[in-house]
VOPAGU-2260 file (C-alpha; in pm, 1 decimal, decimal comma):
REM VOPAGU-2260
SITE   aa  ch    i         X         Y         Z
SITE  MET   A    0      -2,4      -0,9      -0,3
SITE  GLU   A    1     285,1     234,0      80,6
SITE  GLN   A    2     450,6     150,8    -251,4
SITE  LEU   A    3     118,5     206,1    -434,7
SITE  GLY   A    4      63,1     536,3    -261,2
SITE  ALA   A    5     416,0     646,4    -346,2
SITE  SER   A    6     362,0     550,3    -712,5
SITE  ILE   A    7      33,9     744,3    -736,7
SITE  LYS   A    8     195,0    1046,4    -571,7
SITE  GLU   A    9     479,1    1031,0    -818,8
SITE  ASP   A   10     237,1    1013,3   -1115,2
SITE  LEU   A   11      38,7    1308,3    -980,9
SITE  ASN   A   12     353,4    1514,9    -946,2
SITE  LYS   A   13     446,0    1442,9   -1308,8
SITE  SER   A   14      94,0    1534,8   -1427,2
SITE  ASN   A   15     103,6    1858,6   -1233,1
SITE  ILE   A   16     441,3    1948,5   -1387,0
SITE  GLU   A   17     311,3    1870,3   -1737,4
SITE  LEU   A   18      -8,3    2070,2   -1674,9
SITE  LYS   A   19     191,7    2368,3   -1553,1
SITE  ASN   A   20     402,7    2354,2   -1864,9
SITE  GLU   A   21      96,3    2342,2   -2092,4
SITE  ILE   A   22     -59,9    2633,5   -1902,6
SITE  ALA   A   23     261,1    2831,9   -1944,0
SITE  GLU   A   24     259,0    2760,4   -2318,3
SITE  LEU   A   25    -103,3    2867,7   -2348,0
SITE  LYS   A   26     -27,3    3189,5   -2163,7
SITE  THR   A   27     257,9    3260,2   -2400,4
SITE  ALA   A   28      35,6    3192,4   -2705,4
SITE  ASN   A   29    -238,9    3409,8   -2560,6
SITE  THR   A   30       8,4    3692,2   -2501,5
SITE  GLU   A   31     126,2    3670,4   -2862,6
SITE  PHE   A   32    -231,8    3664,5   -2988,6
SITE  GLN   A   33    -318,6    3972,3   -2774,4
SITE  ASN   A   34     -17,1    4153,4   -2914,3
SITE  HIS   A   35    -144,7    4088,0   -3264,4
SITE  LEU   A   36    -489,3    4219,5   -3170,0
SITE  ASP   A   37    -335,4    4529,1   -3016,4
SITE  GLN   A   38    -135,1    4587,9   -3335,3
SITE  LEU   A   39    -450,3    4548,6   -3551,5
SITE  SER   A   40    -649,0    4780,0   -3322,1
SITE  ALA   A   41    -372,4    5038,2   -3342,8
SITE  LYS   A   42    -368,3    5017,7   -3726,8
SITE  ASN   A   43    -748,5    5048,0   -3739,7
SITE  ALA   A   44    -730,4    5349,9   -3507,4
SITE  VAL   A   45    -481,2    5511,3   -3738,3
SITE  ILE   A   46    -702,8    5442,6   -4043,6
SITE  GLU   A   47   -1010,1    5581,9   -3867,4
SITE  ALA   A   48    -816,3    5880,0   -3746,4
SITE  LYS   A   49    -690,3    5950,3   -4098,7
SITE  GLY   A   50   -1035,6    5886,1   -4245,5
SITE  LEU   A   51    -889,3    5691,9   -4536,8
SITE  SER   A   52   -1156,0    5679,1   -4805,1
SITE  PHE   A   53   -1115,2    5562,9   -5163,3
SITE  ALA   A   54   -1056,3    5923,9   -5264,7
SITE  ASP   A   55    -798,9    5975,3   -4992,8
SITE  GLU   A   56    -605,1    5663,2   -5086,5
SITE  LEU   A   57    -618,4    5752,6   -5458,8
SITE  LYS   A   58    -490,0    6097,6   -5386,0
SITE  ALA   A   59    -216,8    5967,7   -5160,7
SITE  ASN   A   60     -92,1    5733,9   -5435,3
SITE  PHE   A   61     -94,4    6012,6   -5697,1
SITE  ASN   A   62     101,6    6236,1   -5464,5
SITE  SER   A   63     350,2    5962,8   -5370,0
SITE  THR   A   64     718,4    6049,7   -5382,2
SITE  LYS   A   65     800,8    5697,0   -5489,1
SITE  PRO   A   66     864,7    5705,2   -5864,0
SITE  GLU   A   67     846,3    5325,2   -5891,0
SITE  LEU   A   68     483,8    5340,6   -5758,1
SITE  LEU   A   69     372,1    5579,7   -6032,0
SITE  ALA   A   70     565,1    5385,2   -6295,3
SITE  LYS   A   71     411,1    5050,7   -6201,3
SITE  GLY   A   72      62,8    5188,2   -6132,9
SITE  PHE   A   73    -148,5    5085,3   -5838,7
SITE  GLU   A   74    -464,6    4898,6   -5774,3
SITE  PHE   A   75    -738,2    4872,0   -5512,9
SITE  GLN   A   76    -931,8    4572,9   -5405,0
SITE  LEU   A   77   -1292,3    4610,0   -5290,9
SITE  LYS   A   78   -1334,6    4470,1   -4942,4
SITE  ALA   A   79   -1591,3    4199,4   -4895,6
SITE  VAL   A   80   -1780,1    4417,8   -4649,4
SITE  LEU   A   81   -1845,9    4674,5   -4929,7
SITE  LYS   A   82   -2018,9    4416,4   -5147,6
SITE  PRO   A   83   -2399,8    4351,6   -5131,5
SITE  GLN   A   84   -2465,5    4075,5   -4891,8
SITE  ALA   A   85   -2692,7    3789,4   -4991,3
SITE  ASP   A   86   -2858,2    3788,7   -4652,1
SITE  ILE   A   87   -2977,8    4155,1   -4670,4
SITE  ASN   A   88   -3351,8    4159,3   -4729,0
SITE  PRO   A   89   -3485,4    4412,3   -4983,1
SITE  GLU   A   90   -3728,0    4677,9   -4870,3
SITE  TYR   A   91   -4091,2    4586,0   -4936,4
SITE  LYS   A   92   -4351,3    4847,7   -5018,8
SITE  PRO   A   93   -4693,5    4729,2   -4900,2
SITE  GLY   A   94   -5002,4    4757,1   -5118,7
SITE  ILE   A   95   -5031,5    4779,5   -5496,8
SITE  VAL   A   96   -4873,9    5053,3   -5703,3
SITE  ALA   A   97   -5142,9    5157,2   -5957,1
SITE  ALA   A   98   -5118,2    5380,4   -6263,0
SITE  PRO   A   99   -5216,3    5740,5   -6205,1
SITE  SER   A  100   -5580,5    5844,8   -6251,8
SITE  ARG   A  101   -5723,0    6158,2   -6411,6
SITE  LYS   A  102   -5661,5    6458,5   -6203,7
SITE  VAL   A  103   -5990,0    6628,5   -6301,3
SITE  ASN   A  104   -6317,9    6453,8   -6377,0
SITE  ALA   A  105   -6634,0    6598,2   -6526,2
SITE  ARG   A  106   -6829,7    6556,5   -6204,8
SITE  GLN   A  107   -6607,3    6813,8   -6034,6
SITE  LEU   A  108   -6742,7    7088,4   -6269,5
SITE  PHE   A  109   -7118,8    7026,4   -6242,4
SITE  ALA   A  110   -7380,8    7107,7   -5986,5
SITE  VAL   A  111   -7483,5    6783,9   -5816,7
SITE  GLY   A  112   -7825,2    6691,5   -5680,5
SITE  SER   A  113   -8019,2    6375,9   -5608,7
SITE  THR   A  114   -8342,1    6212,6   -5722,7
SITE  GLY   A  115   -8559,3    5931,8   -5589,4
SITE  SER   A  116   -8711,8    5852,5   -5930,6
SITE  ASP   A  117   -8604,4    5666,7   -6245,0
SITE  ALA   A  118   -8646,0    5982,5   -6453,4
SITE  VAL   A  119   -8614,7    6355,3   -6406,0
SITE  LYS   A  120   -8888,1    6555,2   -6584,4
SITE  TYR   A  121   -8860,4    6927,9   -6621,2
SITE  VAL   A  122   -9018,7    7208,5   -6822,5
SITE  ARG   A  123   -8792,1    7459,1   -6989,4
SITE  GLU   A  124   -8846,9    7765,4   -7194,5
SITE  THR   A  125   -8778,0    7728,4   -7565,9
SITE  GLY   A  126   -8858,8    8079,3   -7677,8
SITE  TYR   A  127   -8987,8    8416,2   -7564,6
SITE  THR   A  128   -9126,0    8709,8   -7760,4
SITE  ASN   A  129   -9103,9    9030,3   -7559,9
SITE  GLY   A  130   -9377,8    9277,9   -7640,2
SITE  ALA   A  131   -9311,4    9505,4   -7345,4
SITE  ALA   A  132   -9300,3    9875,3   -7441,3
SITE  ILE   A  133   -9431,9   10215,5   -7341,4
SITE  LYS   A  134   -9809,1   10214,6   -7365,2
SITE  GLU   A  135   -9991,3   10523,2   -7492,3
SITE  GLU   A  136  -10332,2   10605,8   -7348,6
SITE  GLY   A  137  -10607,9   10421,7   -7529,6
SITE  VAL   A  138  -10362,1   10201,1   -7717,0
SITE  ALA   A  139  -10344,1    9827,9   -7660,2
SITE  ALA   A  140  -10037,2    9698,2   -7479,0
SITE  GLY   A  141   -9787,1    9495,6   -7671,5
SITE  GLU   A  142   -9832,5    9123,5   -7647,1
SITE  SER   A  143   -9560,9    8894,6   -7520,5
SITE  SER   A  144   -9554,7    8520,1   -7577,1
SITE  PHE   A  145   -9337,2    8229,0   -7475,1
SITE  SER   A  146   -9290,2    7867,9   -7566,2
SITE  ILE   A  147   -9213,5    7589,1   -7323,4
SITE  ALA   A  148   -9147,8    7218,5   -7362,8
SITE  GLN   A  149   -9125,0    6924,6   -7128,2
SITE  ALA   A  150   -8799,6    6732,7   -7127,4
SITE  THR   A  151   -8708,4    6412,6   -6957,1
SITE  ALA   A  152   -8367,1    6292,8   -6844,6
SITE  LEU   A  153   -8366,1    5922,8   -6773,0
SITE  VAL   A  154   -8174,5    5768,2   -6483,5
SITE  LYS   A  155   -7923,9    5524,8   -6626,2
SITE  THR   A  156   -7680,5    5280,5   -6473,7
SITE  ILE   A  157   -7304,3    5284,5   -6531,6
SITE  SER   A  158   -7149,5    4962,6   -6410,7
SITE  THR   A  159   -6864,8    4716,2   -6447,1
SITE  TYR   A  160   -6746,6    4398,4   -6272,1
SITE  ILE   A  161   -6422,9    4219,8   -6185,8
SITE  VAL   A  162   -6363,1    3856,4   -6095,3
SITE  VAL   A  163   -6088,3    3774,3   -5851,3
SITE  SER   A  164   -5996,5    3464,5   -5653,3
SITE  LYS   A  165   -6029,8    3423,2   -5283,4
SITE  GLU   A  166   -5662,3    3346,1   -5261,8
SITE  MET   A  167   -5582,1    3676,9   -5429,7
SITE  LEU   A  168   -5792,3    3870,9   -5177,5
SITE  ALA   A  169   -5627,3    3685,7   -4896,7
SITE  ASP   A  170   -5267,4    3674,5   -5014,8
SITE  VAL   A  171   -5201,4    4003,5   -5192,7
SITE  ASP   A  172   -5139,6    4291,6   -4952,8
SITE  GLY   A  173   -5367,2    4589,2   -5012,7
SITE  ILE   A  174   -5585,8    4426,0   -5277,6
SITE  THR   A  175   -5911,0    4543,0   -5108,6
SITE  SER   A  176   -5798,9    4903,7   -5077,1
SITE  TYR   A  177   -5662,7    4890,5   -5432,5
SITE  LEU   A  178   -6000,3    4781,7   -5566,2
SITE  GLN   A  179   -6183,8    5039,9   -5361,5
SITE  ASN   A  180   -5972,5    5317,5   -5509,5
SITE  ARG   A  181   -5886,4    5199,6   -5855,0
SITE  VAL   A  182   -6228,0    5082,2   -5968,6
SITE  PRO   A  183   -6403,2    5413,6   -5879,6
SITE  ALA   A  184   -6131,1    5603,2   -6062,1
SITE  LYS   A  185   -6190,3    5406,8   -6377,6
SITE  MET   A  186   -6569,9    5434,3   -6334,0
SITE  ALA   A  187   -6521,7    5811,3   -6322,8
SITE  GLU   A  188   -6360,8    5801,0   -6663,9
SITE  ALA   A  189   -6664,6    5621,6   -6808,3
SITE  GLU   A  190   -6882,2    5880,4   -6638,8
SITE  ASP   A  191   -6675,1    6159,9   -6801,3
SITE  ASN   A  192   -6755,1    6025,6   -7145,0
SITE  GLU   A  193   -7129,4    6028,3   -7070,1
SITE  LEU   A  194   -7140,8    6365,6   -6902,4
SITE  PHE   A  195   -6942,9    6530,9   -7181,3
SITE  PHE   A  196   -7012,2    6329,8   -7495,4
SITE  GLY   A  197   -7298,3    6092,6   -7423,9
SITE  VAL   A  198   -7543,1    6044,2   -7717,0
SITE  GLY   A  199   -7777,9    5785,1   -7568,3
SITE  ASP   A  200   -8019,5    5828,9   -7277,7
SITE  ILE   A  201   -7756,0    6041,0   -7110,4
SITE  LYS   A  202   -7689,4    6325,6   -7351,4
SITE  GLY   A  203   -7360,8    6501,7   -7270,5
SITE  VAL   A  204   -7332,3    6877,8   -7263,6
SITE  ALA   A  205   -7087,2    6877,5   -7555,5
SITE  THR   A  206   -7344,2    6682,9   -7758,7
SITE  THR   A  207   -7624,1    6937,1   -7696,5
SITE  ALA   A  208   -7398,5    7247,3   -7679,5
SITE  VAL   A  209   -7392,1    7530,9   -7930,5
SITE  GLN   A  210   -7122,0    7479,2   -8190,5
SITE  PHE   A  211   -6860,3    7753,1   -8208,6
SITE  THR   A  212   -6911,6    8013,0   -8475,2
SITE  GLY   A  213   -6693,7    8310,2   -8547,9
SITE  THR   A  214   -6929,7    8482,6   -8786,5
SITE  THR   A  215   -7051,3    8722,5   -8517,7
SITE  PHE   A  216   -6700,0    8811,8   -8413,7
SITE  ALA   A  217   -6479,4    8786,6   -8722,8
SITE  MET   A  218   -6133,6    8928,4   -8666,1
SITE  GLY   A  219   -6026,8    8950,1   -9028,8
SITE  THR   A  220   -5789,1    8762,7   -9257,7
SITE  GLY   A  221   -5490,9    8967,8   -9150,4
SITE  ALA   A  222   -5531,2    8897,3   -8782,5
SITE  THR   A  223   -5302,4    8666,6   -8587,6
SITE  ILE   A  224   -5534,9    8411,8   -8429,3
SITE  ASN   A  225   -5447,4    8180,0   -8145,4
SITE  GLN   A  226   -5630,9    7944,0   -7911,9
SITE  TYR   A  227   -5690,8    8213,9   -7653,0
SITE  ASP   A  228   -5894,5    8409,9   -7906,1
SITE  VAL   A  229   -6115,6    8108,3   -7965,5
SITE  LEU   A  230   -6183,9    8064,0   -7598,2
SITE  ARG   A  231   -6249,4    8434,9   -7542,1
SITE  VAL   A  232   -6500,0    8444,3   -7828,6
SITE  SER   A  233   -6664,8    8128,3   -7687,9
SITE  ALA   A  234   -6708,4    8300,5   -7352,6
SITE  ASN   A  235   -6850,8    8596,3   -7538,1
SITE  MET   A  236   -7106,1    8369,3   -7706,0
SITE  ILE   A  237   -7217,7    8240,0   -7367,0
SITE  ALA   A  238   -7233,3    8592,3   -7225,9
SITE  LYS   A  239   -7445,0    8702,4   -7526,8
SITE  ALA   A  240   -7691,2    8430,3   -7431,9
SITE  ASN   A  241   -7709,2    8575,5   -7077,4
SITE  TYR   A  242   -7517,2    8290,4   -6915,4
SITE  SER   A  243   -7201,9    8311,0   -6707,5
SITE  ALA   A  244   -6937,0    8058,2   -6794,0
SITE  THR   A  245   -6790,1    7884,2   -6491,4
SITE  ALA   A  246   -6517,1    7674,5   -6654,0
SITE  ILE   A  247   -6323,9    7609,3   -6975,3
SITE  ALA   A  248   -6230,4    7243,6   -7021,1
SITE  ILE   A  249   -5941,7    7159,6   -7252,8
SITE  ASN   A  250   -5680,0    6894,4   -7295,7
SITE  PRO   A  251   -5349,3    6936,5   -7105,4
SITE  THR   A  252   -5168,3    6964,1   -7438,5
SITE  ASP   A  253   -5376,4    7257,9   -7549,8
SITE  LYS   A  254   -5326,9    7432,8   -7214,7
SITE  THR   A  255   -4954,4    7382,1   -7261,8
SITE  LYS   A  256   -4977,1    7545,7   -7609,1
SITE  LEU   A  257   -5149,1    7839,8   -7448,7
SITE  GLU   A  258   -4874,7    7877,5   -7188,7
SITE  LEU   A  259   -4602,6    7851,5   -7450,6
SITE  ALA   A  260   -4748,4    8117,1   -7680,8
SITE  LYS   A  261   -4502,0    8405,7   -7736,7
SITE  ASP   A  262   -4530,9    8751,4   -7887,7
SITE  SER   A  263   -4312,0    8888,1   -8162,7
SITE  THR   A  264   -4032,5    8967,3   -7917,6
SITE  GLY   A  265   -4022,1    8615,5   -7776,1
SITE  ASN   A  266   -4190,3    8693,2   -7445,9
SITE  TYR   A  267   -4461,4    8468,2   -7309,8
SITE  ILE   A  268   -4808,1    8605,2   -7364,2
SITE  PHE   A  269   -4983,8    8424,0   -7077,6
SITE  PRO   A  270   -4865,8    8358,6   -6721,8
SITE  TYR   A  271   -4788,3    8003,3   -6624,6
SITE  GLY   A  272   -5002,6    7834,7   -6362,0
SITE  ASN   A  273   -5368,4    7908,3   -6290,7
SITE  LEU   A  274   -5460,1    8017,4   -6640,8
SITE  SER   A  275   -5792,1    8192,9   -6695,4
SITE  VAL   A  276   -5972,7    8358,3   -6984,4
SITE  ALA   A  277   -6172,2    8665,5   -6895,2
SITE  GLY   A  278   -6171,4    8544,6   -6537,8
SITE  ILE   A  279   -6301,0    8197,2   -6634,2
SITE  PRO   A  280   -6067,9    7920,5   -6501,2
SITE  VAL   A  281   -5908,8    7694,7   -6760,3
SITE  VAL   A  282   -5937,1    7335,4   -6642,2
SITE  GLU   A  283   -5704,7    7078,8   -6801,7
SITE  THR   A  284   -5845,5    6724,3   -6820,0
SITE  ASN   A  285   -5777,7    6426,1   -7034,8
SITE  ALA   A  286   -6153,4    6374,7   -7059,9
SITE  ILE   A  287   -6138,4    6633,5   -7340,4
SITE  PRO   A  288   -5962,8    6515,3   -7656,4
SITE  GLU   A  289   -5668,5    6709,0   -7779,8
SITE  GLY   A  290   -5771,8    6996,8   -8005,4
SITE  LYS   A  291   -6122,8    7023,4   -7863,7
SITE  PHE   A  292   -6265,3    7267,5   -7610,9
SITE  LEU   A  293   -6581,7    7298,9   -7401,4
SITE  VAL   A  294   -6682,3    7629,7   -7241,5
SITE  GLY   A  295   -6993,8    7648,3   -7028,4
SITE  ASP   A  296   -7203,3    7747,2   -6731,5
SITE  PHE   A  297   -7170,8    7412,4   -6555,5
SITE  ARG   A  298   -7355,9    7529,9   -6242,5
SITE  PHE   A  299   -7663,5    7665,5   -6413,8
SITE  GLY   A  300   -7683,6    7498,3   -6750,2
SITE  ALA   A  301   -7699,7    7131,7   -6633,6
SITE  GLU   A  302   -7711,2    6922,7   -6317,9
SITE  ILE   A  303   -7604,6    6571,5   -6220,4
SITE  LYS   A  304   -7893,9    6391,7   -6051,3
SITE  ASP   A  305   -7772,4    6095,4   -5850,2
SITE  ARG   A  306   -8021,9    5810,8   -5798,3
SITE  GLN   A  307   -7757,5    5584,5   -5646,2
SITE  GLY   A  308   -7408,2    5683,1   -5565,4
SITE  LEU   A  309   -7118,5    5464,9   -5659,0
SITE  THR   A  310   -7132,4    5132,2   -5474,9
SITE  ILE   A  311   -6900,7    4832,6   -5477,5
SITE  SER   A  312   -7050,5    4494,1   -5401,6
SITE  TYR   A  313   -6887,6    4151,9   -5348,1
SITE  TYR   A  314   -7066,1    3835,1   -5466,8
SITE  PRO   A  315   -6898,9    3504,7   -5366,1
SITE  SER   A  316   -7196,6    3301,0   -5498,1
SITE  ASP   A  317   -7216,9    3448,8   -5851,8
SITE  ALA   A  318   -7245,2    3179,6   -6124,0
SITE  ASP   A  319   -6996,4    2896,9   -6036,3
SITE  ASN   A  320   -6786,4    3113,3   -5806,2
SITE  VAL   A  321   -6834,0    2876,8   -5514,1
SITE  LYS   A  322   -6688,3    2580,9   -5708,7
SITE  LYS   A  323   -6398,9    2779,3   -5840,7
SITE  GLY   A  324   -6321,5    2987,5   -5531,5
SITE  LEU   A  325   -6393,6    3314,4   -5706,8
SITE  ILE   A  326   -6555,7    3643,9   -5602,1
SITE  THR   A  327   -6738,6    3877,8   -5840,5
SITE  ILE   A  328   -6691,4    4246,4   -5759,2
SITE  LEU   A  329   -6961,7    4473,7   -5902,8
SITE  ALA   A  330   -6928,8    4853,4   -5922,9
SITE  GLU   A  331   -7230,6    5060,7   -6026,1
SITE  GLU   A  332   -7393,5    5398,6   -6003,9
SITE  ARG   A  333   -7725,0    5541,2   -6124,5
SITE  LEU   A  334   -7763,6    5901,1   -6243,6
SITE  ALA   A  335   -7931,9    6135,4   -6487,2
SITE  LEU   A  336   -7810,9    6449,4   -6655,5
SITE  PRO   A  337   -8081,7    6704,2   -6723,0
SITE  VAL   A  338   -7944,6    6978,9   -6948,3
SITE  TYR   A  339   -8158,8    7272,6   -6857,9
SITE  HIS   A  340   -7994,6    7525,8   -7096,1
SITE  PRO   A  341   -7811,5    7384,9   -7398,8
SITE  GLY   A  342   -7715,6    7741,5   -7490,6
SITE  ALA   A  343   -7509,6    7765,7   -7174,5
SITE  PHE   A  344   -7239,1    7555,7   -7341,0
SITE  VAL   A  345   -7018,8    7619,7   -7645,6
SITE  THR   A  346   -6790,8    7354,1   -7797,9
SITE  GLY   A  347   -6582,7    7298,6   -8105,9
SITE  ASP   A  348   -6223,4    7231,1   -8219,7
SITE  PHE   A  349   -5946,7    7486,6   -8221,3
SITE  THR   A  350   -5837,7    7437,3   -8584,1
SITE  SER   A  351   -6174,9    7513,0   -8748,3
SITE  ALA   A  352   -6259,3    7780,4   -8489,5
SITE  MET   A  353   -5939,6    7974,9   -8567,9
SITE  VAL   A  354   -6019,4    7951,1   -8939,3
SITE  ALA   A  355   -6372,6    8087,6   -8868,7
SITE  LEU   A  356   -6230,4    8386,8   -8681,0
SITE  LYS   A  357   -6024,9    8483,3   -8987,5
SITE  LYS   A  358   -6323,0    8508,5   -9222,9
């Protein structure tokens, strides 16, 4: 037992010596590693202190006093940290980015009312003979007469539908808000066509308007005619009929032509911005084709009568939607457009109107 104990003690002493030696070696290695770290930190501090950018390094090399460096040239390597990293997630913009809509729609120009019927009937004057004059004693007064006629503006429906899948509604971010904004914007474009140029049950104001004529305000063959002249004479035609024009609707391109018009010295004739003609605001809208114009008393000459405002309905059970997992989206509105005074509107195209003013 004494020999065994002495043997174990001897082995432990050897192990302790070997362990101490290994610990000493590890300390030495750790000291060397720390020295390397300190050197790297010092270099990094110098770089940060000097603010070495690509431009700084390039300038330093060009200004180098070593001729062999300029003779051989120099190169730079992009550090890995400067390269796009595969694990960087791109920014995601929620919702759906839609194409822009018309900035101005026809509805914004008209007076708007409501109706609870399927038709709007109204009686308007079609003529008046004024016999009013000074009456001499014993002489009969002058007779006046008038003509009236009943007109009817039918309430019509403007509608469209879209079919989408349930998965699309559930998976695409912002699809519901997209539909609730985009569909009405496109419906407004269809409404523009009816309110301005409708020829069916909804007769647009440009369809019933007085066509431009320059015969009552000819400026002569030697005159320099531009688009402004046409619009001013149109406003005069409306004023001669005892109406007050509230807006001039033209295409953005034609408004640009007005703003770019120059006199003989090269100066702009009209100010840029809120252009007006005789105090009547010029409204640019793509609802009016290029080269056309519409001037009118939109508040007194006609009125939008809403029977049902724009509504958007969802039908999951339309046709075989249930079997296919589809949803039908219906957008519709009901309205009438009584044109009380066709003479409150003047329309035409610039080319022929300018020719008429030269006669």
